[in-house]
Rosetta silent file (secondary structure, phi, psi, omega in degrees, C-alpha in Angstrom):
SEQUENCE: MAHRPVDAHSFWRDPALPFLEARQVEDGRDVCYGLHSHRTFSIGSVTNGRSSYRNGRHRHDVAAGTVVLMNPEEAHACNPLRNVPWGYRMLYVDMAWLTEMQRAADFTPYAAVASSDPDLYRRLNRLFDVLFDAESEVLVKECAGAAFFGDLDKRLERIEPPLPLAAPRLDRAAEFITEHCTRRLRLTEIADVSGLSPSYLVRAFRARHGMTPHAYQLNRRIQFGQSELRRGRPIVDVALSAGFADQAHFQRVFKQHVAATPRQYARA
SCORE:     score description
SCORE:     0.000 S_00000001
   1 L     0.000  143.860  178.532    0.000    0.001    0.000 S_00000001
   2 L   -62.638  147.431 -178.255    1.216    3.515   -0.731 S_00000001
   3 L  -153.693  158.851  174.505    2.599    5.286    2.293 S_00000001
   4 L   -83.638  135.227 -179.077    4.365    8.418    3.439 S_00000001
   5 L   -61.688  138.388 -177.142    8.059    7.806    4.280 S_00000001
   6 L  -116.435   -3.327  177.805    8.641    7.612    8.013 S_00000001
   7 L  -138.744 -169.593 -173.872   12.403    7.229    8.144 S_00000001
   8 L   -78.461   -6.507 -174.650   15.530    8.312    6.321 S_00000001
   9 E  -147.084  110.411 -174.344   15.320    5.522    3.778 S_00000001
  10 E  -147.090  155.051  175.834   12.028    4.393    2.259 S_00000001
  11 E  -114.464  153.034  170.803   10.420    2.880   -0.830 S_00000001
  12 E  -124.198  128.796  171.077    6.992    3.524   -2.331 S_00000001
  13 L  -143.459  151.426  176.350    5.066    0.937   -4.315 S_00000001
  14 L  -140.047  123.738 -179.650    1.361    0.465   -4.942 S_00000001
  15 L   -56.855  -25.357  179.256   -0.101   -2.733   -6.445 S_00000001
  16 L   -75.530  -16.700 -179.335   -2.608   -0.582   -8.333 S_00000001
  17 L  -129.216   66.615 -173.503    0.258    1.242  -10.103 S_00000001
  18 L   -69.664   -9.038 -178.250    2.788   -1.520  -10.853 S_00000001
  19 L   -88.714   -0.148  178.274    4.480    0.561  -13.556 S_00000001
  20 E  -129.609  140.167  172.744    5.916    3.058  -11.032 S_00000001
  21 E  -144.035  136.996 -177.045    8.278    2.566   -8.094 S_00000001
  22 E  -129.837  156.498  173.365    9.881    5.300   -6.005 S_00000001
  23 E  -140.567  156.713  179.667   12.452    5.595   -3.265 S_00000001
  24 E  -141.168  131.428  177.517   13.550    8.406   -0.982 S_00000001
  25 E  -127.118  119.225 -177.739   16.760    8.793    0.999 S_00000001
  26 L   -84.432  -32.131  177.828   17.041   11.752    3.343 S_00000001
  27 L  -136.919  103.001 -173.739   20.661   11.178    4.375 S_00000001
  28 L  -102.200   22.407 -178.381   22.699    9.185    1.870 S_00000001
  29 L   -63.368  -22.862  177.913   26.179    9.567    3.317 S_00000001
  30 L  -105.662    9.572 -178.021   26.261    5.795    3.904 S_00000001
  31 L   -96.986  110.503 -177.304   24.477    4.899    0.655 S_00000001
  32 L  -123.721  132.397  179.861   26.983    3.531   -1.862 S_00000001
  33 L  -109.442  143.740  163.049   26.204    1.996   -5.242 S_00000001
  34 L   -86.928  166.677  178.346   28.253   -0.235   -7.477 S_00000001
  35 L   -61.628  127.962 -176.445   27.961    0.236  -11.228 S_00000001
  36 E  -154.671  174.622  176.956   24.534   -1.117  -12.246 S_00000001
  37 L  -143.044  170.198  178.564   21.634   -0.608  -14.645 S_00000001
  38 L  -128.579  151.689  171.533   17.839   -0.892  -14.726 S_00000001
  39 L   -74.836  -20.766 -178.450   15.389   -2.218  -17.284 S_00000001
  40 L   -84.616  167.021  162.726   13.250    0.795  -16.426 S_00000001
  41 E   -83.800  135.350 -175.617   13.676    4.452  -17.285 S_00000001
  42 E  -123.662  137.219  178.368   14.912    6.155  -14.108 S_00000001
  43 E  -143.684  139.384 -175.968   14.693    9.799  -13.117 S_00000001
  44 E  -147.452  167.313  177.405   15.540   11.413   -9.797 S_00000001
  45 E  -125.096  136.208  173.104   16.086   14.646   -7.949 S_00000001
  46 E   -85.591  114.327 -172.097   18.960   15.561   -5.643 S_00000001
  47 E   -97.932  -14.352 -175.740   17.125   17.137   -2.715 S_00000001
  48 E  -158.304  139.890  172.266   20.000   17.882   -0.381 S_00000001
  49 E    69.424 -149.958 -176.640   23.796   18.280   -0.472 S_00000001
  50 E  -142.307  156.370  177.356   26.027   16.963   -3.262 S_00000001
  51 E  -151.299  168.978  176.132   27.076   13.607   -4.686 S_00000001
  52 E   -96.556  130.879 -175.827   29.195   12.024   -7.400 S_00000001
  53 E  -127.033  124.101  177.608   27.225   10.790  -10.419 S_00000001
  54 E  -118.762  130.356  175.699   28.577    8.522  -13.139 S_00000001
  55 E  -141.217  105.042 -175.760   26.574    7.582  -16.237 S_00000001
  56 L    61.079 -125.876  178.834   28.533    5.860  -18.996 S_00000001
  57 L   -83.691   -8.119 -176.856   31.400    8.155  -19.952 S_00000001
  58 E   -87.258  136.263  175.476   29.814   11.104  -18.124 S_00000001
  59 E  -134.754  128.884 -176.330   30.915   12.024  -14.613 S_00000001
  60 E  -137.614  149.731  159.855   29.383   14.882  -12.637 S_00000001
  61 E   -94.317  117.186 -176.558   29.280   16.310   -9.147 S_00000001
  62 E  -109.682  144.736 -175.509   25.550   16.946   -8.741 S_00000001
  63 E  -123.238  171.263  177.708   23.988   19.193   -6.128 S_00000001
  64 L   -52.022  134.149 -176.654   20.558   19.908   -4.676 S_00000001
  65 L   102.204   -5.560 -179.508   18.270   21.128   -7.458 S_00000001
  66 L   -93.586  140.966  170.942   19.636   18.714  -10.064 S_00000001
  67 E  -104.598  129.822  178.092   17.543   16.162  -11.946 S_00000001
  68 E  -111.306  145.415 -176.346   19.385   12.990  -12.994 S_00000001
  69 E  -131.765  140.055  176.413   18.226   10.665  -15.773 S_00000001
  70 E  -132.116  114.296  173.570   19.150    7.077  -16.693 S_00000001
  71 L   -66.858  158.118  178.691   17.913    5.492  -19.895 S_00000001
  72 L   -54.972  137.258  175.941   17.140    1.752  -19.694 S_00000001
  73 L    70.251    7.838  174.800   20.249   -0.441  -19.464 S_00000001
  74 L   -79.460  124.004  178.281   22.637    2.515  -19.000 S_00000001
  75 L   -71.734  131.058 -175.336   25.327    1.580  -16.488 S_00000001
  76 E  -154.570  168.710  175.441   25.484    4.223  -13.762 S_00000001
  77 E  -161.847  140.885  173.344   26.267    4.890  -10.119 S_00000001
  78 E  -122.897  132.064 -177.728   25.645    7.715   -7.627 S_00000001
  79 E  -143.796  152.100 -177.721   27.725    7.939   -4.485 S_00000001
  80 E   -70.192  150.823  168.771   28.293   10.408   -1.648 S_00000001
  81 L   -82.758  157.634 -174.315   31.251   12.722   -1.470 S_00000001
  82 L   -57.437  119.816  174.542   33.386   12.410    1.647 S_00000001
  83 L    59.396   21.312  178.746   31.483   13.711    4.715 S_00000001
  84 L  -106.542  125.581  178.042   29.043   15.683    2.526 S_00000001
  85 L   -59.219  151.662 -177.174   25.299   15.261    3.224 S_00000001
  86 E  -155.804  123.258  174.626   23.265   13.924    0.320 S_00000001
  87 E  -127.566  148.603 -177.400   19.543   13.345   -0.091 S_00000001
  88 E  -157.016  162.710  172.936   17.689   12.178   -3.173 S_00000001
  89 E  -128.687  139.318  179.096   14.490   10.778   -4.639 S_00000001
  90 E  -130.480  143.371  177.516   14.369    8.247   -7.492 S_00000001
  91 E  -125.805  130.635 -179.318   11.520    7.073   -9.706 S_00000001
  92 E  -113.238  125.178 -167.828   11.655    3.867  -11.797 S_00000001
  93 E  -120.906  125.270  177.391    9.230    3.761  -14.723 S_00000001
  94 L   -60.536  136.118 -172.589    8.055    0.723  -16.690 S_00000001
  95 H   -69.409  -38.818 -179.799    8.956    1.109  -20.360 S_00000001
  96 H   -62.782  -43.572  179.215    5.663   -0.103  -21.838 S_00000001
  97 H   -65.792  -44.026 -178.219    3.692    2.371  -19.722 S_00000001
  98 H   -62.507  -43.803  179.552    6.092    5.238  -20.443 S_00000001
  99 H   -61.703  -38.963  177.838    5.967    4.603  -24.188 S_00000001
 100 H   -65.415  -42.124 -179.304    2.169    4.590  -24.038 S_00000001
 101 H   -63.404  -33.421 -177.000    2.079    7.851  -22.084 S_00000001
 102 L   -94.926    8.189  174.942    4.330    9.511  -24.667 S_00000001
 103 L    51.065   47.460 -178.965    2.311    8.116  -27.593 S_00000001
 104 L  -118.428  154.498  176.562    5.397    6.609  -29.210 S_00000001
 105 L   -75.751  -38.964 -179.813    5.941    3.342  -31.067 S_00000001
 106 L  -142.726  158.530  178.902    9.308    2.762  -29.350 S_00000001
 107 L   -80.515  130.557  173.476   11.359    4.445  -26.655 S_00000001
 108 L  -109.556  127.871 -175.001   14.111    6.771  -27.876 S_00000001
 109 L   -59.704  151.074  172.991   16.799    7.552  -25.268 S_00000001
 110 E   -80.926  146.032 -178.376   17.108   11.014  -23.767 S_00000001
 111 L   -75.555  -37.166 -174.681   20.297   12.913  -24.562 S_00000001
 112 L   -82.195  141.405  170.726   20.761   14.461  -21.120 S_00000001
 113 L  -102.450  -11.810  177.577   22.018   12.504  -18.121 S_00000001
 114 E  -154.124  150.741  179.543   21.463   15.505  -15.816 S_00000001
 115 E  -142.106  140.012  176.308   19.448   18.712  -15.888 S_00000001
 116 L  -106.756   15.887  178.843   19.519   21.885  -13.814 S_00000001
 117 L   -62.872  113.021 -175.456   16.143   23.117  -15.145 S_00000001
 118 H   -65.264  -32.435 -179.885   14.435   24.473  -11.980 S_00000001
 119 H   -70.849  -39.593  175.519   10.925   23.980  -13.351 S_00000001
 120 H   -60.846  -41.932  178.986   11.625   20.321  -14.218 S_00000001
 121 H   -61.520  -45.502 -179.497   13.003   19.852  -10.689 S_00000001
 122 H   -64.154  -44.017 -179.233    9.882   21.393   -9.112 S_00000001
 123 H   -63.200  -41.322 -179.817    7.531   19.320  -11.282 S_00000001
 124 H   -65.168  -41.826  179.714    9.360   16.095  -10.484 S_00000001
 125 H   -69.328  -31.049  173.786    9.272   16.755   -6.754 S_00000001
 126 H   -64.139  -38.649  176.617    5.570   17.554   -6.910 S_00000001
 127 H   -62.480  -45.202  177.037    5.079   14.129   -8.497 S_00000001
 128 H   -58.385  -43.358 -179.501    7.064   12.505   -5.683 S_00000001
 129 H   -58.600  -40.793  179.869    4.955   14.353   -3.104 S_00000001
 130 H   -67.404  -45.055 -178.030    1.778   12.968   -4.652 S_00000001
 131 H   -62.043  -41.036 -177.733    3.111    9.409   -4.870 S_00000001
 132 H   -82.686   -4.043 -178.685    4.277    9.373   -1.248 S_00000001
 133 L   -82.616  112.477 -178.008    1.058   10.982    0.011 S_00000001
 134 L   -66.510  -18.337 -178.283   -1.035    8.269    1.697 S_00000001
 135 L   -86.786  -15.554 -178.503   -4.140   10.466    1.402 S_00000001
 136 L   -77.544  135.552  178.792   -3.983   10.778   -2.398 S_00000001
 137 L   -74.619  162.121 -177.983   -6.184    8.378   -4.332 S_00000001
 138 H   -57.501  -43.979 -177.627   -4.798    6.038   -6.988 S_00000001
 139 H   -62.165  -35.948  177.880   -6.341    8.043   -9.827 S_00000001
 140 H   -63.128  -44.610  179.920   -4.657   11.223   -8.552 S_00000001
 141 H   -64.948  -43.018 -178.334   -1.271    9.503   -8.568 S_00000001
 142 H   -65.201  -42.411  178.676   -1.829    7.991  -12.013 S_00000001
 143 H   -65.148  -38.359  179.105   -2.897   11.315  -13.504 S_00000001
 144 H   -64.123  -42.328  177.863    0.099   13.067  -11.950 S_00000001
 145 H   -64.535  -44.492 -179.842    2.477   10.512  -13.471 S_00000001
 146 H   -63.098  -40.445  179.984    0.853   10.710  -16.894 S_00000001
 147 H   -65.873  -42.504 -178.401    0.962   14.518  -16.869 S_00000001
 148 H   -63.951  -49.569 -175.290    4.622   14.658  -15.852 S_00000001
 149 H   -76.847  -24.413  172.979    5.885   12.189  -18.444 S_00000001
 150 H   -66.801  -27.691 -179.366    3.613   13.515  -21.145 S_00000001
 151 H   -90.234  -13.298 -171.500    5.321   16.879  -20.666 S_00000001
 152 H   -63.947  -36.091 -179.398    8.883   15.547  -20.431 S_00000001
 153 L   -63.190  -24.846  179.307    9.472   15.450  -24.187 S_00000001
 154 L   -74.024  -15.480 -173.810    8.878   19.191  -24.379 S_00000001
 155 L  -109.414  -22.675 -173.992   11.814   19.769  -22.010 S_00000001
 156 L  -127.827  139.715  178.446   14.443   17.205  -22.984 S_00000001
 157 L   -80.692  153.017  177.122   16.000   16.267  -26.308 S_00000001
 158 E  -106.664  159.571  175.084   16.107   12.684  -27.545 S_00000001
 159 L  -132.490  153.970  170.967   18.909   10.850  -29.312 S_00000001
 160 L  -116.045   95.720 -173.447   19.062    7.815  -31.524 S_00000001
 161 L   -65.473  139.540  176.277   22.435    6.282  -30.651 S_00000001
 162 L   -65.468  139.601 -179.285   24.363    4.693  -33.516 S_00000001
 163 L   -97.562  134.880  176.214   24.500    0.926  -33.229 S_00000001
 164 L   -67.336  159.272 -178.831   27.771   -0.947  -33.711 S_00000001
 165 L   -58.952  -31.465 -177.459   27.916   -3.581  -36.427 S_00000001
 166 L   -85.751    7.047 -173.937   28.035   -6.293  -33.763 S_00000001
 167 H   -55.136  -46.975  179.908   24.898   -4.994  -32.025 S_00000001
 168 H   -59.752  -36.992  179.280   22.586   -7.895  -32.990 S_00000001
 169 H   -70.298  -37.824  176.914   25.139  -10.413  -31.713 S_00000001
 170 H   -68.342  -34.217  175.391   25.622   -8.469  -28.497 S_00000001
 171 H   -63.961  -39.788  177.584   21.858   -8.319  -28.098 S_00000001
 172 H   -62.823  -40.080  178.687   21.729  -12.108  -28.418 S_00000001
 173 H   -63.364  -44.878 -179.728   24.384  -12.384  -25.722 S_00000001
 174 H   -64.290  -40.877  179.266   22.461  -10.038  -23.403 S_00000001
 175 H   -65.180  -38.340  179.074   19.196  -11.888  -24.008 S_00000001
 176 H   -65.390  -44.159  178.385   20.888  -15.222  -23.275 S_00000001
 177 H   -60.872  -44.009 -179.842   22.372  -13.902  -20.021 S_00000001
 178 H   -61.285  -46.019 -177.111   18.992  -12.503  -19.006 S_00000001
 179 H   -65.127  -32.653 -174.778   17.171  -15.763  -19.770 S_00000001
 180 L  -117.204   28.128 -170.922   19.711  -17.866  -17.858 S_00000001
 181 L   -64.874  -24.888 -174.287   20.873  -15.345  -15.249 S_00000001
 182 L   -86.708   -1.684  176.630   20.109  -17.560  -12.247 S_00000001
 183 L  -115.235  165.602 -179.864   22.447  -20.385  -13.274 S_00000001
 184 L   -71.289  131.407  179.846   26.195  -20.530  -13.650 S_00000001
 185 L  -118.977  150.474  174.157   27.349  -19.410  -17.079 S_00000001
 186 L  -108.758  146.915 -179.570   30.681  -19.741  -18.857 S_00000001
 187 H   -59.460  -40.327 -179.788   32.094  -17.042  -21.095 S_00000001
 188 H   -62.743  -33.674  178.666   32.614  -19.549  -23.913 S_00000001
 189 H   -65.019  -44.501  179.587   28.929  -20.485  -23.678 S_00000001
 190 H   -67.959  -38.998  179.317   27.846  -16.856  -24.095 S_00000001
 191 H   -63.565  -40.140  179.408   30.380  -16.353  -26.904 S_00000001
 192 H   -62.618  -41.029  179.383   29.030  -19.379  -28.775 S_00000001
 193 H   -64.343  -39.476 -176.254   25.497  -18.020  -28.586 S_00000001
 194 H   -82.090  -22.323 -175.824   26.575  -14.598  -29.846 S_00000001
 195 L    79.794   16.570  179.033   28.947  -15.833  -32.539 S_00000001
 196 L  -112.272  156.567  175.270   31.725  -13.615  -31.204 S_00000001
 197 L   -70.816  150.533 -179.665   35.115  -14.569  -29.808 S_00000001
 198 H   -54.664  -43.269 -177.175   35.309  -14.470  -25.991 S_00000001
 199 H   -67.867  -41.916  179.044   37.874  -11.651  -25.952 S_00000001
 200 H   -68.157  -37.875  179.215   35.947   -9.495  -28.436 S_00000001
 201 H   -56.770  -46.430 -177.999   32.680  -10.248  -26.631 S_00000001
 202 H   -62.075  -45.713 -178.451   34.013   -8.874  -23.339 S_00000001
 203 H   -65.962  -47.324 -175.991   35.327   -5.654  -24.945 S_00000001
 204 H   -71.260  -36.003  179.236   32.283   -5.015  -27.130 S_00000001
 205 H   -64.835  -41.906  177.781   29.793   -5.956  -24.410 S_00000001
 206 H   -63.722  -39.931 -179.942   31.392   -3.512  -21.994 S_00000001
 207 H   -64.815  -36.374 -176.340   31.302   -0.771  -24.644 S_00000001
 208 H   -82.491  -39.570 -172.813   27.601   -1.386  -25.330 S_00000001
 209 H  -110.802   -6.505  177.723   26.301   -2.047  -21.811 S_00000001
 210 L    78.486    8.521  179.618   28.901   -0.342  -19.625 S_00000001
 211 L  -157.260  162.353  179.741   29.758   -3.566  -17.780 S_00000001
 212 L   -73.281  164.605  175.059   31.207   -7.021  -18.370 S_00000001
 213 H   -55.549  -37.865  179.501   28.969  -10.037  -19.072 S_00000001
 214 H   -66.426  -44.814  178.239   29.498  -11.219  -15.489 S_00000001
 215 H   -62.894  -36.583  177.490   28.506   -7.866  -14.014 S_00000001
 216 H   -63.436  -40.865  177.878   25.490   -7.844  -16.331 S_00000001
 217 H   -64.037  -44.812  177.468   24.471  -11.272  -15.035 S_00000001
 218 H   -59.252  -40.653  179.037   24.763  -10.129  -11.405 S_00000001
 219 H   -60.620  -43.340  178.890   22.649   -7.103  -12.265 S_00000001
 220 H   -67.206  -36.368  177.907   19.971   -9.355  -13.766 S_00000001
 221 H   -63.020  -40.495  179.305   20.086  -11.641  -10.730 S_00000001
 222 H   -67.658  -39.211  176.837   19.425   -8.691   -8.441 S_00000001
 223 H   -63.152  -39.417  174.526   16.533   -7.550  -10.642 S_00000001
 224 H   -60.995  -44.234  179.279   15.133  -11.077  -10.419 S_00000001
 225 H   -61.773  -41.122  177.681   15.575  -10.921   -6.638 S_00000001
 226 H   -60.205  -43.443  179.648   13.727   -7.603   -6.422 S_00000001
 227 H   -60.824  -43.873 -178.807   10.819   -9.068   -8.357 S_00000001
 228 H   -69.639  -35.908  176.779   10.639  -12.116   -6.070 S_00000001
 229 H   -64.618  -37.511  177.822   10.875   -9.979   -2.918 S_00000001
 230 H   -64.481  -25.308  177.112    7.960   -7.889   -4.159 S_00000001
 231 L   -78.982  -10.018  177.197    5.976  -11.141   -4.374 S_00000001
 232 L    93.660   13.241 -179.820    6.634  -11.701   -0.670 S_00000001
 233 L   -72.524  149.229  177.411    8.985  -14.679   -0.890 S_00000001
 234 L   -61.876  146.048 -175.486   11.412  -15.256    2.040 S_00000001
 235 H   -59.058  -42.496 -177.441   14.844  -13.735    1.524 S_00000001
 236 H   -63.854  -38.131  177.937   16.715  -17.022    1.874 S_00000001
 237 H   -67.411  -40.644  179.125   14.541  -18.643   -0.813 S_00000001
 238 H   -63.508  -41.993 -179.530   15.001  -15.686   -3.136 S_00000001
 239 H   -57.331  -46.449 -178.480   18.775  -15.807   -2.634 S_00000001
 240 H   -71.457  -39.208  178.967   18.988  -19.436   -3.711 S_00000001
 241 H   -64.830  -31.606 -179.305   16.527  -19.020   -6.574 S_00000001
 242 L   -78.841   -5.960  175.696   18.551  -16.093   -7.887 S_00000001
 243 L    99.043   10.837  178.505   21.653  -18.279   -8.117 S_00000001
 244 L   -89.500  150.861 -176.662   23.587  -17.125   -5.055 S_00000001
 245 L   -66.767  -33.261 -179.602   25.389  -19.632   -2.857 S_00000001
 246 L  -158.594  174.868 -176.846   23.781  -18.316    0.311 S_00000001
 247 H   -65.997  -35.905 -178.492   21.763  -15.475    1.784 S_00000001
 248 H   -62.566  -44.159  179.407   24.856  -13.557    2.945 S_00000001
 249 H   -63.972  -43.545  177.522   26.289  -13.362   -0.584 S_00000001
 250 H   -58.429  -44.501 -178.236   22.910  -12.265   -1.958 S_00000001
 251 H   -64.071  -39.649  179.595   22.629   -9.540    0.685 S_00000001
 252 H   -63.014  -48.709 -177.576   26.103   -8.157   -0.079 S_00000001
 253 H   -69.011  -38.914  179.020   25.490   -7.935   -3.823 S_00000001
 254 H   -58.789  -45.091 -178.465   21.919   -6.666   -3.356 S_00000001
 255 H   -67.088  -33.068  177.060   23.118   -3.781   -1.191 S_00000001
 256 H   -64.719  -34.381 -176.445   25.804   -2.873   -3.751 S_00000001
 257 H   -90.343  -35.846 -172.296   23.163   -2.599   -6.469 S_00000001
 258 H  -106.024  -13.863 -176.428   20.131   -1.261   -4.607 S_00000001
 259 L    57.698   35.059  173.963   21.830    0.617   -1.730 S_00000001
 260 L  -158.413  155.755  177.250   19.393   -1.076    0.633 S_00000001
 261 L   -78.499  159.205  174.787   19.212   -4.501    2.225 S_00000001
 262 H   -55.267  -36.860  179.956   16.752   -7.099    0.895 S_00000001
 263 H   -66.598  -42.076  177.199   14.778   -6.716    4.130 S_00000001
 264 H   -61.205  -42.527 -178.373   14.518   -2.938    3.722 S_00000001
 265 H   -66.624  -45.677 -178.346   13.373   -3.392    0.134 S_00000001
 266 H   -67.538  -28.981 -175.848   10.831   -6.106    0.954 S_00000001
 267 H   -64.406  -24.874  179.384    9.477   -4.149    3.908 S_00000001
 268 L   -64.284    0.000    0.000    8.005   -1.535    1.553 S_00000001
């Protein structure tokens, strides 16, 4: 059920709006991310202090008032600067719903990874306020989301990134990893599926996805774990189903990717 955050670190989800998920961190000095990506489109606001933001080849120090954006599958990480307070809000948006809201046949990535547009920042935070408001009805939240993302194209430019010649083969490799992410994979196995040599696969895969095939698999395992936790499964069962040797290993990797423990995430 939707709820207003009551502590320094909280998630918002509502079964009636499965295409949106939000989180809020009031003091992120201890919140550290490893390089990771999402299947969703992600957009957030830095509400307090400053942090270090990496998205692909881009690296920024972002401060309160900044909006950060991550296209689907873009490898990124946000981390605190030494002893500097940092607060933020993040929204994760299902691609099918977003494409429908923007009346597009397919999603085209946004060019910007960060924006200092004060009006965009205010609009995004108003959306967060509505989502986290326990008194707001579902229709109010849904209309607020549709209005915000329907207006986003008027404020941000899109790009159509050039695809490398090996893109279809790299896509096959990524799809294979995704389909089999919970079992042990060998590099030669992935290379055989893609039709690329193992050494070229590692270099080209990193260039396309911002991470190695192994890191990509871990990322997919954590996404699988998030999905299973949302279903209410016990953490130890999720850990084993996701392909981790034990719950402790799952918790370490989960916190690196989500900057929250599995219990914190499931508690929402």
